[in-house]
Every structure is written in structure tokens, then in C-alpha cells.
C-alpha positions in Angstrom: 47.5 -67.1 34.1 44.6 -64.8 33.4 45.1 -61.8 31.5 43.3 -58.7 32.8 42.4 -55.7 30.7 43.7 -52.4 31.9 41.5 -49.7 33.0 43.0 -47.4 30.5 41.6 -49.5 27.5 38.2 -49.3 29.1 38.2 -45.6 29.4 39.4 -45.4 25.9 36.5 -47.4 24.7 34.1 -45.3 26.6 35.5 -42.2 25.2 35.2 -43.3 21.6 31.7 -44.4 22.3 30.8 -41.1 23.7 32.3 -39.3 20.7 30.4 -41.5 18.2 27.0 -40.8 20.3 27.6 -37.0 20.2 28.5 -37.0 16.4 25.4 -39.0 15.6 23.2 -36.7 17.8 24.7 -33.5 16.1 24.4 -34.9 12.5 20.9 -36.4 13.1 18.7 -33.3 13.1 20.4 -32.1 9.8 19.1 -35.1 8.1 15.4 -34.5 8.8 13.5 -33.4 5.8 11.3 -30.3 6.4 9.0 -28.5 4.4 10.3 -25.4 2.6 9.7 -22.1 4.3 7.3 -19.8 2.5 9.2 -16.6 1.8 5.9 -14.7 1.6 4.7 -15.7 5.1 4.3 -12.8 7.5 4.9 -10.3 4.5 2.5 -7.4 4.5 1.5 -6.8 0.8 -0.4 -3.6 1.3 0.9 -0.6 -0.4 0.3 3.1 0.3 -3.3 4.0 -0.9 -3.8 6.5 -3.7 -4.6 9.9 -2.5 -6.0 12.5 -4.6 -5.6 16.3 -4.1 -8.2 18.6 -5.8 -7.4 22.3 -6.2 -10.4 24.3 -7.3 -9.6 27.7 -9.0 -11.9 30.2 -10.6 -11.0 31.9 -13.9 -8.7 34.4 -12.1 -6.7 31.5 -10.6 -8.1 32.2 -7.1 -8.4 29.1 -4.9 -12.2 28.6 -4.5 -12.0 26.5 -1.2 -9.8 29.1 0.6 -11.6 32.3 -0.8 -15.1 31.2 -0.2 -14.1 29.7 3.3 -15.7 26.3 2.3 -15.9 23.7 5.1 -14.9 20.2 4.2 -18.0 18.8 5.9 -20.1 20.7 3.5 -18.5 19.0 0.4 -20.4 15.8 -0.9 -18.3 13.0 -2.4 -20.4 10.3 -4.0 -18.6 7.3 -5.4 -20.0 5.4 -8.4 -20.5 2.5 -8.3 -22.2 2.7 -4.8 -20.4 -0.2 -3.3 -17.3 1.9 -2.7 -16.9 3.5 0.7 -17.8 7.2 0.9 -15.1 9.0 2.9 -14.9 12.7 3.5 -12.2 14.9 2.1 -10.0 17.1 4.1 -9.2 20.7 3.0 -5.3 21.2 3.7 -5.0 24.8 5.4 -1.5 24.6 6.6 0.2 27.5 4.4 3.6 25.6 4.4 2.0 22.4 3.0 2.5 21.6 -0.9 -1.1 20.7 -0.8 -2.3 24.0 0.7 -5.9 24.7 -0.4 -6.6 21.4 -1.8 -9.4 18.9 -0.9 -7.4 15.6 -0.2 -9.3 12.3 -0.4 -8.4 8.6 -0.9 -9.7 6.8 -3.9 -10.2 3.1 -4.4 -7.1 1.2 -5.6 -7.6 -2.2 -4.4 -9.8 -3.7 -7.4 -9.6 -3.4 -11.1 -12.3 -1.6 -13.1 -13.6 2.0 -13.9 -14.5 4.3 -11.0 -16.0 7.7 -10.6 -16.6 10.2 -7.7 -18.9 13.0 -8.0 -17.7 16.0 -5.9 -20.2 18.7 -5.1 -19.1 22.0 -3.5 -21.8 24.4 -2.1 -21.9 27.6 -3.9 -19.2 26.5 -6.3 -20.6 23.6 -8.5 -19.7 20.1 -8.9 -17.3 17.9 -10.9 -16.6 14.3 -11.7 -13.3 12.5 -11.3 -13.1 9.3 -13.2 -10.2 6.8 -13.5 -9.3 3.2 -14.4 -7.6 0.7 -12.2 -5.6 -1.7 -14.1 -4.0 -5.0 -12.8 -0.4 -5.2 -13.6 2.2 -8.1 -13.3 5.0 -7.6 -11.0 8.4 -9.5 -10.4 7.7 -10.0 -6.8 6.7 -13.6 -6.0 5.0 -12.3 -2.8 2.7 -10.1 -4.7 2.4 -11.2 -8.3 0.2 -8.3 -9.5 -0.6 -4.8 -8.5 -3.3 -2.3 -9.2 -2.2 0.7 -11.1 -4.5 4.0 -11.1 -4.5 5.1 -14.9 -6.2 7.6 -17.0 -7.4 10.1 -14.3 -9.8 12.5 -15.7 -12.0 15.4 -14.5 -15.0 14.9 -16.8 -16.7 18.3 -16.9 -14.1 21.0 -16.3 -10.7 22.0 -17.8 -7.8 20.5 -15.5 -4.2 19.6 -15.2 -2.9 16.6 -13.4 0.5 15.7 -11.8 1.5 12.7 -9.9 3.7 12.9 -6.8 4.6 9.5 -5.4 1.3 7.7 -4.6 -0.7 11.2 -4.8 -2.4 12.7 -7.9 -2.9 16.5 -7.9 -5.5 18.1 -10.0 -5.9 21.7 -10.7 -9.4 22.2 -11.8 -10.7 25.6 -13.4 -14.4 25.9 -12.4 
């Protein structure tokens, strides 16, 4: 007499084979070695540009830009060295603004070195803004260094300077 296997044992073998195959497929992709992801990929490393506010006052403390009704387009801003972009300034005329009556402009803060801007105001005079950009180390692996604007000076007039976030505000007596 011949012994026949039962259908139950064949189904049981098929069941175990299916489980083994599913297990191998789920474990397999986890064993692939892949390159490590770059944590700095797709990270924007640009910071807020440094903005300068220049408040020009006369000997009595009156704001020159407002009292003489000077137009921002008439003010000449000449960067030194000449390879810096020359962008016009804007006179803030909103009375509720903390920058009211100031000439606002962006200064170069993307490379290290010494920089100067000569600012000429018609019927009021001229002045020179100078500063040094220093490269400083940071703890951020995506941006190992940053440029810091240091030693801001108005070369030819008495002044006071204050820093508010990424803005420098000069009060210059002409």
C-alpha cells in the first residue's frame, strides 16, 4: 500500500514557504548599504543682509534729510573698492517707524576685508562710512564660518552708533 500525503501537509509547507519569502523581502532592503545623507543638502545658508540707517543732524539736533526735504535719488553713495554694487538708499518717511528720518542702505557683508562708502548729500555735505568684515568660525556644520561687520566708523564727523538686530544705526552730526 502506498502512502499518500495529505493535502493539509502540502498547504502547511506552502504557508511556511510564503512566510519565509515575505520575511526575506522585508529584511532585504534594510541590508542595503547606502551613502549617508548630507545634512546640509537643501539648506539655505544666507543670512539677513546688514542694513545701515544714517540719521544726519545739524548742530541743533534737527534732522537734515527731513528739514531740507532731500530726495533719496539726489544722494550719491559711492562704494570703495569700486567692485561693490552701488545701490541707492531710501529715506524712511513713515512717522511711526523707529527709522524715521534715516537714510537706509545695505552694506556688503558677504566677503571679508575693509570697506568704505562715501555718501554725498546735496546742500548738506558728505561723509564716509567704513567698516571691517571679519570671518568668524561657527559651530554650525552647514555653515562653518560667517562674516561679522565690525568696527563701523564715520570717518569725518562726530557720530554715535547702535546695533539693532542686523541693522546699524548711526546718528551723525554734520
